[in-house]
N, C-alpha and C positions, 0 to 999 in steps of 0.2 A: 397286134390289134390294140388301139388306143381307145380311151373312154373320155367323154367330156370332162373337163375339169370339175365342172359344178356337181358331177356325179362321182367323184374320186372317193374310193372307199377309205374308212378310217384305217389307220395302222392295225395290222394283224398280228395276233399272237398266234404262234404255231401250236400252241398247246391244244391237243385234242383236234387237230385238223389234218386231214390228208392233203396237205399242201403239195403241189409239184415242186420238185427240186431241180433247179435249171442249172446245166452245165455252162462252161464258158462259151461252148459252141451256140447252145440255145441262147445264151444272153446276147451274143453279138447279132444274132439273126433278129430278135425282137427290138434291140436298140436301133439297128439299121431300118427296119420297118416304121418304127415310131419316129425316128428323126426326118423320114421322108414324109410323114403325115402332119407334123407338128412344126410350128413356127420355130426359128432358130433359137437355141439356149433352152428351150421349154423343159427338156429332161433334167438338165443340171439345176435349173431353177426350182424344180419341183423336188428334187433330191435334197437340196440344201435346205429348203423351207420346210421339208417333212422331218428332217435331222433336227432342226432348230425347234420345230413344234414339240418334237418328243422330249428333247432336253428340256424345255421350258415346262413341260408337264411334270418331269421328275423332279425339277427345282420346286415347283409350287407344291408338290405333295412331300417334300422334305420338311417336316416340322422341327427338325433339330437345327436348322439354321434359316435365319430371315433371308427372305429373297434378296433383299438389299445387299447381303452380306456374301453372296455367292459370287465367285469369280471363275470364269471358264477360261482355259487355255487351250488353243487349237494349233496342231502342228499340220500344216499343208505340204503335201509333196508336189512334184513338178508336173504331174499329169492331170486328168479329169478327176481323180479322187480329191486331189488338191483344190480344184475348182469347186467340188461340192463343199469342201470345208470352208472355203471363201464365202460362198453364199450363206452357209450356215452361221457364219461369224456376223455377216452383215445383219442377218435377221435378228440374231441374239443382241446385237449392240442396239439396233433401232427399238427393241423391246425394253430397253433399259437394263439389260444384264452386263455387268461388266466382262468384257472378253479382250483377250490379247492373242494375237495370232503370229505364229512364227513360220517362215517361209524360207528355209535355207538356200532353195533354188527356184528362181523364178518360174511359174508355171509357163507351159510352151503351147498346149493345143489352143484353138481358137475359142473353144468354149470356155476354157479355163481363163483365158486372158480376158474375156468379157466378165467373168466372175471377179477377177482381180480388180478391173476397173470399178465394178459395182462395189465391192469391199472397200476401196479406197474413197469413193464417192460417199459412202454411208459413215466414214469417219473411223473405221477399224484401225486400232494401232497394230501396226505390222512391223516385226523385226526379222532379222536374218539369223539369229542366233538365240537358243533357249536360255532361260534365266538360270543362275547359279542353282537355284532351288525352285521346286515346283509345290513346295509345301503350303503356300499360300492359296492355292486355287482348289476349289471344291470338286470341279470337274475337269478332266483332261480329255481331249478329243483327238483321235488317231485318224487324220485325214491324209496320210502319207501315200499309200499304195492300196489299190482296190484289186479287183480280179484281174487275172492275165500276167501277173508278176512272174518272171522267168528267172530271175537272178536273186541270190541272198541279199538281204538288206547289208549295207555296207556304210562306213563312215559316219556322218552326223546321223543319219537316219537309223543306224543300228544303235547308236548311242542312246537316242532318244527312244527306241523301242524297249531298251533295257529300263530306262527311267519309268516308262509308263507300265511295264510289267511290274516293277517293284511296288508301285502304288496298288496294283491288284493284290499282289500277294502279301501286302501289309494288311490286307482286309480292313481297311479304314471304314468306319461309319459315315464319314463325311464324303458325299458325292460318289464318284467312280471313275472308271475309264470307258468312254464310249468309242467304239469303232465304227467308221462309216464304211459300209458295204461289206467288208470282211476286215478282220484284224491283219495289219500290214504284215507280210511275210508268210501268210497262210495260203495254201494252194485251195482255192474254192471247189475244185472238183473232187480233190481226194482227202482233204483234212490233214494233210501233211504239212511239214515246214518246208518252204523252198529252200533247196540247198542243204537240207540236212541229211547227213549219212548215218547209216546204222551198222552196228557191229555185226557181221555176217554169222557169227556163232550164236550170240545172245538174243539178238533182234531188239536191242534197246539202245537208246541214244548214248553215246560215249563222248559227246561234245568234240567231235573230230573235225568239224567243219564250222564255217561262219553261219550255218543254218539257224535263223532266229526269227521268231514272230512275237508280235505284240500279243500279251496276255490281257484281254479286256474283261470288264465286269458286264458290259452291255454292248450288243452290236445292233445296229440298225441296218439292214440290208435292203438294197433297193431292187424294184421290179419284182423279184421273186425270192424264194429261199434257195440256197444253194447246198448241195450235198456236203461239201466239206465242213459246213458249220455244225454238222450233226453226227460226224463219224470221225474215228481216230483221234488225233490230237485236237481237232477243231472244237469238240464238244468242250474242252477245257478252256481253250483260248478264246472262244467267242463270247463265253457267259451266257446271260440271258439274250435271247435273240428276238428281235422284232421285225416285221417285214413291211415295207413301205412300197405299195405296188406302183406308185407315181403315175397312175393313169393308164398302165399297161396290162392288158389282160394275158396272163400267162397260163390260163388253166388248161388250155388246149395242149400244152406240151408236158405231158404226164408220163414220160418214159420211166422217170424215178419218182417215188411219192415219199412222204413222210407217213410212217405208219401211224393208224388211228382207228378208234372203233368203227368209224364209218365204212371201213374196208372189210370188216369181218363180222359184224354184229348180227347182220341179217342172216348169216349162216348158223348161228348158234340155235340149238333146237329149243323149241318151246316146251315147258313144263307144265303141262295140263294135268287136271286132276285124274284123268283116265290112263296117265302113262305108268309105267311100271320100271323095275331095274332093267328089263330086256330092252326098253325104249332107249337106254343110254349106253348101251353096248359093253362089250367084255374086251378088256385089255390085258395082254400078257406081257410082263415086263421080262425080257430074257436076258440073263447074266449071271453074275454072281459065282465065279469059279471059287474053288476052295479057299477060304480066308478072306474073300472079297464080297460078301453078301450085303454089306452095308450100303453100297451104291445102289443095287436094285431096290432095296426096301425103301431107301429115300425117294426113288423115282416112283414106287408104286404108291406110297402114302400120298404123294403129290397128286397123282392120278386120282385117288379117292377124293381129295379135296377139290379137284376140278371137276368132278361131277360124273365120271364114269360110273355106269350101273354095276360092274363087277370088275375087280382088279386080280389078276393071278399073277405070281411071282414064279416064273421058270428058272430054276437054278442048275447051274452045270457042275458045281462042285460038291464035295462031300462035307458033312459035319454042320450044316445049316440048321437053324432052329426049326422045330415043327411049325410054328406060328409066330407072329410078330405080336407080343403082349400089349403093347400101346394101341395096336390096330388089329384085333383079332378078325376084322373084316376081311384082311388080305388073305388070299389062299395061296398057300406055297406049296411047290411041286418040284420034284426033279424034272427036269426038261424033257425027259423021254416019256413021262407020265401024263404029260399035258397035250391034248389034241390042238396043236396050234392052228390048224387049219380051220377050227370052229371059232375062232376069235374074230372080233370085229377090227382089231388092230394090235400090231407087235411095236414094241419100243425095245430095241436090242442093243446091247453093247456095254451097259453099266456093269463094270467089275468083271467083265467077261474073260478077261485073260487072252493070250495069244497062243495058247496050246494048240495043238493038232484037233483036239475035240472041239474047240471053239470054231475052227475053221469047217469041220464037218456039220455043225449045228448051222452055220451060215449058209453053206450049199443047200442043206435040207430046207431052210425057210424061204430062201429066195424064189423059188418057184410057186409058193403059195399064193392064192389070189386074196390076198389081205394086205391092207395099207401097212407099209412099214416105215419105222424110223430107225436110222442107224446113228449111233453115237459112240464116242470113247473108244474102246477096243475094236468094235466092229469096223470103225472108220481106219483103224491101223491095219486091221486085216485085209480090208478092201484095198488099201494102198500098196500093199505087199504081194497080193495075190492077183495076178492079171485075170484069171478066170473069174474070180468073184466080181472084180471090177466090171468085167464084161457082162455079166448077169445082171448086175445093178443097172448098167446103161440099156441092157435089153428090155428090162421091165418098164423102164420109162418110155422107150421107143414104142412099146406095145400098148401105151396109154395107161400105165400103172406106175407112175414115177414115185420112187422112194424119197424120203425126207432125210437129208443128211445134216448133222448139226456140228460142225467141226469148230474148234477154237482154231487161231491162226497157224500154230504148228501142225495140227491134224490136216489143215487146208493146205499147207505146204507140202506134206508128204503126199497128198492125193494129186497135187499138180506137178510133183517132181521138182520143187523149187524150194525155197527157204522162207521162213516167217517173215524176215524183213522185207521181202519182195512182196508177199502177200500184203502186209501192212502199207506199203508204199502206195497201193491203189486197191482198197478192199472192195469197191464196187466192181472193178475189172476181176477180181480173183473171185468173188461170188458169182459173176456172170460166167465165168470160164468153168467153174465147177458145175454150174447148172446145165451148161451145154455139153460139157464132157460126159456126164453121168445122166443127162437127161432127167434131172432130178430136181427137187425144191431143195434148195440149200439155205441153211441159217449160218451164216459165217458170225461167229460170237465174238464178242469185243465191244469196246466203246462205240456206240452206235452201230448195233448189230445190223447187218444186211441181210435181207431175205430176197432171195432171187428164184424165179421160176424159169423152167426151160423155154417157156413161150414168150420170155423177154420182160415180163413184169419184175420190177425191183422196189423194194421199199428199204428205208432206213428208220430203224427204231429209236424214238427219242426218250424212252424211259430206261431207268436203271442207273446205278451208281456204283462207287467203289464197294459198297456193301457186298455186292455179288462177287468180288475178289477173294473168295475162301472156297475151301475144298466142299464139293457136293452140290454146289449151285447148279452146275451143268447137269447133274443127274435129275436134279428138281425140274429143270426145264424140259428134259426129254420126257418125264412123266407127265408134266401138263399137257405138251403138244400129243404125246399118246393118247391121253384120256379124250382130247378133242377130236383125233381121228377116229377113236372108238364111238365118238358120238357123231360120226358121219359128216364131219366138216370137210370140204375139199382140202387137198394137202397144203396149198398156199395159204388158204385162210386159216387153217389150223396153225401154221407156223406164225402167221401175223398176230392171231390171237394170243398164242402162247407166249411169244416173246414179249408183247405188250403187256400182259398180266404180270408176267414173272418180274419185268423191270418195274412195272408200277407197284408192285408188292414191297420191293426193296426201297422204292422212293417213300411210300406211304410209312413203313417201319421206321426208316431213317428220320422222317419228319417228326415222328412220336418218340424219338431219342433212343431207338434200338439199334442204330446204325449211324454212319457206315462202318464204324469199328466194332468188331465183335459179333456181327449179326451172323447167326449161324444158318446154314442151308435149310435145316429143318423148320425153321421159324418162317419160312417164306409161304409155305403151303396153306396154313390157315389164313393167312391174309389174302392169298389168291381166290380162296372160297369167298372171303368178305367182299372183296371187291367185284368178284363175278356176280354175286347176288345184288350188290349195291348198284351196280352199273346196268345190269342187263336182266335181272329177275326181281325188281323191287316188289315188296308186298303190296297186295291190292288193298285199297283204302276200304275202311268198314263201310 
């Protein structure tokens, strides 16, 4: 669906917006429909102008360099992404901004040929080879390849990709690297690098192929946001993302969304004067085999800070402390002494271990009519015990889906594959898990994916490297468990928990407490602050 140019929306920031995330298939359908309804070259014209307008705005805001001293270097590829770059360069040139354009291979599609004629007519300086150095330019623009790239970057384009990425990695305060639509070399559906192989044992890049992508500081993406910009390697490679709708309404295609408060805020319980601790539910955190009670304690503390009315810790092992001195509000029990069927929710698996006793506890809990979250060792038990897996699936089929919160290796075990395969398509892996276990799945990692068995999927935009430390997964389990105890539906509890968990890391990092050295225990108090600031602001006097 197209909208009149006079009513085109301004550029959209994804921040706190539940934007639809468009796959390549979605985009091709929208492009075809729009092209049939609009005059020739309209979409390319709008894309190039939107990119130029965005960069002009960035240049105007840059107080460190006079506008007249800014120089922009643009690399144009042989396809329509190159055409967008040509129109952008023409617009910048006509606006009085110094711009040089490199086009190693002449563009081929009809729209891009029109863009080339437009740039030449405007007087844009076009070369076929990059200069020896790009240091004199404040902004570098990647217009090599957009969506749909199927082969690794090679030749001159691979060389230029490395040059652009070096500028980003240098963290220069002058200008930046702007990618048009997607950073060249990035798969816009999956967030992986086109052509990159991964070590099957370690699940990490070993530079075994020509797989390469531009590392940008900023990305302006056209028509709508793409999944690959927000998960896997895409979060790092895309930098700051801005969306230019260019007159196409993509809101109807919402199979995948960006996680945001509008998806879950309405499900949070009200906190009226007449409420009491029973209004906000009782959670039992089940785990803690001998010598491993730290994990359930972390999860339980997080549940307290997320607003659960009462939090119990049900421990499997021996030698646990009688209470938690920093938080005596927590009630510690031997697992057999706590009536789990009386709880409003269960969060299971933190430090649980893999002994036979843990398996028996799992079998005892699964039939209970209580919302359940499974993490850590609980997931490993499910992956190795077919009867447990069948019970989890049966609960979901009966309308009582469990919440599973695996990291990529745990997800691989549940799917019978390996972590690199999971990471190659995180959306597909989360969907496969949700379908196999009829469960709500939280696939943790950069751009956590939340998938429901009814087909709803979201990618979470919050969180950073501060979460790459022991115990943060336990904290997430406690947060989601507390929201389940407060009677949020499973999917919305997962959305809210993941969003707040990541936002806590972002906020603490902005305050100088991360990303290096942030501990898991520091997250919970910030989750409380954010929960109240965003959703329970104090009434005015």
